C-alpha positions as CSV (number, residue, x, y, z in Angstrom):
1,X,81.2,-115.9,7.0
2,X,82.8,-117.4,10.0
3,X,84.0,-114.4,11.3
4,X,80.6,-112.6,11.1
5,X,79.1,-115.4,13.2
6,X,81.9,-115.4,16.2
7,X,81.3,-111.6,16.5
8,X,77.5,-111.7,16.8
9,X,77.9,-114.6,19.5
10,X,80.5,-112.1,21.5
11,X,78.0,-109.5,21.7
12,X,75.4,-111.7,23.0
13,X,77.3,-112.8,25.9
14,X,78.2,-109.3,26.5
15,X,74.7,-108.4,26.8
16,X,73.4,-111.1,29.1
17,X,76.4,-110.3,31.5
18,X,75.3,-106.9,31.8
19,X,71.8,-107.6,32.9
20,X,73.0,-109.9,35.1
21,X,75.1,-107.6,37.3
22,X,72.2,-105.0,37.0
23,X,69.6,-107.1,38.9
24,X,70.2,-107.6,42.7
25,X,69.1,-110.8,44.2
26,X,65.7,-109.6,46.1
27,X,65.7,-111.4,49.8
28,X,62.4,-111.1,51.8
29,X,62.7,-111.2,55.9
30,X,59.7,-112.6,56.8
31,X,58.6,-112.1,60.6
32,X,58.9,-115.5,62.5
33,X,57.9,-114.4,66.0
34,X,53.9,-113.7,66.9
35,X,53.3,-110.3,68.0
36,X,50.2,-109.9,70.1
37,X,50.0,-106.6,70.4
38,X,51.4,-103.3,68.7
39,X,54.2,-102.8,70.9
40,X,55.6,-106.5,70.4
41,X,55.2,-106.3,66.4
42,X,57.6,-103.3,66.5
43,X,60.1,-104.7,69.0
44,X,60.1,-108.5,66.5
45,X,60.6,-106.0,63.7
46,X,63.5,-104.0,64.8
47,X,65.1,-107.1,66.0
48,X,64.8,-108.7,62.6
49,X,66.1,-105.4,61.1
50,X,68.9,-105.7,63.2
51,X,68.5,-102.0,64.6
52,X,68.6,-100.5,68.1
53,X,65.6,-100.3,70.0
54,X,64.4,-96.6,70.4
55,X,64.6,-95.7,74.1
56,X,61.0,-94.2,75.7
57,X,61.3,-90.7,77.4
58,X,61.3,-91.2,81.2
59,X,57.9,-90.5,82.9
60,X,58.1,-87.9,85.3
61,X,56.0,-88.6,88.4
62,X,55.0,-85.5,89.7
63,X,52.5,-85.3,92.8
64,X,48.6,-84.7,91.9
65,X,47.9,-81.1,92.7
66,X,44.8,-80.8,95.5
67,X,41.7,-79.1,94.2
68,X,41.9,-75.7,94.7
69,X,39.0,-73.7,95.8
70,X,37.6,-71.3,93.1
71,X,38.5,-67.5,93.4
72,X,35.9,-65.0,93.3
73,X,35.5,-62.9,89.8
74,X,35.2,-59.3,90.1
75,X,35.8,-56.3,88.4
76,X,37.6,-52.9,88.6
77,X,34.6,-51.5,90.6
78,X,34.3,-54.6,93.1
79,X,31.2,-56.1,91.2
80,X,30.4,-59.5,89.7
81,X,27.9,-59.7,86.5
82,X,25.8,-62.3,85.1
83,X,23.1,-62.5,83.1
84,X,20.0,-64.4,83.6
85,X,17.5,-65.9,81.2
86,X,13.5,-67.1,81.3
87,X,11.2,-67.7,78.5
88,X,11.9,-64.5,76.4
89,X,13.1,-62.5,79.3
90,X,17.0,-61.7,79.4
91,X,18.3,-59.9,82.8
92,X,21.7,-58.4,83.0
93,X,22.6,-58.1,86.7
94,X,25.4,-56.4,88.6
95,X,26.2,-57.1,91.9
96,X,28.3,-55.9,94.6
97,X,28.4,-55.3,98.8
98,X,25.6,-52.7,100.1
99,X,23.0,-52.3,101.9
100,X,20.4,-54.3,99.9
101,X,18.8,-52.0,97.4
102,X,17.8,-53.5,94.1
103,X,17.2,-51.5,91.0
104,X,15.9,-52.7,87.7
105,X,15.8,-50.4,84.6
106,X,16.9,-47.5,86.8
107,X,13.6,-48.1,88.8
108,X,13.4,-49.4,92.4
109,X,12.4,-52.7,92.8
110,X,9.0,-52.4,94.3
111,X,7.8,-49.7,91.8
112,X,8.9,-52.0,88.9
113,X,7.7,-55.2,90.4
114,X,4.4,-54.1,92.1
115,X,3.3,-57.7,93.0
116,X,4.5,-59.3,96.5
117,X,4.8,-63.1,94.9
118,X,7.3,-61.8,92.2
119,X,9.5,-59.4,94.8
120,X,9.3,-62.4,96.6
121,X,11.0,-64.9,93.9
122,X,14.0,-62.2,93.2
123,X,14.8,-62.4,97.1
124,X,15.4,-65.8,97.2
125,X,18.9,-66.4,96.5
126,X,19.8,-64.2,99.0
127,X,17.4,-65.5,101.8
128,X,18.8,-69.2,100.8
129,X,22.1,-68.1,101.5
130,X,21.6,-65.5,104.5
131,X,22.6,-62.7,102.6
132,X,19.3,-60.5,102.8
133,X,20.2,-56.7,103.0
134,X,24.2,-57.4,102.3
135,X,23.8,-56.8,98.5
136,X,23.3,-53.7,96.0
137,X,21.9,-55.2,92.9
138,X,21.7,-53.1,89.7
139,X,19.9,-54.8,86.6
140,X,18.6,-54.2,83.0
141,X,15.9,-56.6,81.9
142,X,14.5,-57.0,78.3
143,X,11.8,-59.1,76.5
144,X,9.0,-61.2,77.9
145,X,6.5,-59.8,80.5
146,X,6.7,-59.4,84.6
147,X,6.9,-62.9,86.0
148,X,9.4,-63.8,82.9
149,X,11.6,-60.7,83.9
150,X,11.4,-62.0,87.9
151,X,12.9,-65.6,87.2
152,X,15.4,-64.2,84.7
153,X,16.2,-61.6,87.5
154,X,16.8,-64.4,90.1
155,X,18.5,-66.7,87.6
156,X,21.0,-63.6,87.1
157,X,21.2,-62.8,91.0
158,X,21.8,-66.5,92.0
159,X,24.7,-66.6,89.3
160,X,26.4,-63.3,90.3
161,X,26.1,-64.9,93.5
162,X,28.4,-67.8,92.6
163,X,30.8,-65.9,91.3
164,X,31.1,-63.3,94.3
165,X,31.2,-66.2,96.6
166,X,31.8,-69.2,95.4
167,X,31.5,-70.8,98.8
168,X,27.6,-70.3,98.2
169,X,27.9,-72.8,95.2
170,X,26.4,-76.0,96.7
171,X,23.4,-73.9,98.3
172,X,22.4,-72.2,95.1
173,X,22.6,-75.4,93.2
174,X,20.5,-77.3,95.4
175,X,17.8,-74.8,95.2
176,X,18.4,-75.3,91.6
177,X,18.7,-71.4,91.0
178,X,21.9,-71.9,88.7
179,X,19.8,-74.2,86.2
180,X,18.3,-72.0,83.1
181,X,14.8,-73.2,82.6
182,X,15.0,-74.2,79.3
183,X,10.8,-74.0,78.7
184,X,9.5,-72.1,76.3
185,X,6.0,-71.3,74.6
186,X,5.2,-74.1,72.0
187,X,4.7,-72.6,68.5
188,X,1.4,-72.8,66.9
189,X,0.7,-75.6,64.6
190,X,-1.0,-75.1,60.9
191,X,-4.5,-75.8,60.9
192,X,-4.9,-75.4,64.7
193,X,-6.1,-72.0,66.8
194,X,-3.0,-72.3,69.0
195,X,-0.3,-74.6,69.4
196,X,-2.9,-77.6,70.5
197,X,-6.5,-75.9,70.6
198,X,-8.3,-77.1,67.7
199,X,-11.3,-74.8,66.1
200,X,-15.0,-75.8,67.0
201,X,-16.1,-78.9,65.0
202,X,-19.4,-78.1,62.9
203,X,-21.1,-81.1,62.2
204,X,-23.2,-79.3,59.3
């Protein structure tokens, strides 16, 4: 009976020694220094761990480039292309050097726009920039009425001029010809005869 007790004691001591050897003491490192920013916190962690601090890449100091002037945009035929819009009208404009001829949908300007006011509106970009009679314009206009198409054509000519001669940008911008007029017809409301007009009220 005595011999059996001794064997059991030996096996118990062996097990305890195995457990003690497998478990390693865990040491927690606490950051003692207080860091105010993220960079300082990274430096403190590196110091506590005993690692080498990463070397930041050297910044290359290049001289700032001066504002280069815009280059004119032309196709292989020497034309500048732009799109003008007003209300529901869309005008696609092709502008090149010439004698001042303007064609709209394969028709002459005075034939397509018989009203002198609309002709004056279309020629406003050339009048402001002193380029009257120096460019030929070929345009295709769709949608809207004559008045909307005239303003769309003026918008397209102004954009094409800006692409052909970037030096004219400030004059065209100041006149407001490069800005698309976003005003459109207000939609009809239910229960009304138009957008805001009401039906006549009948008392009886």
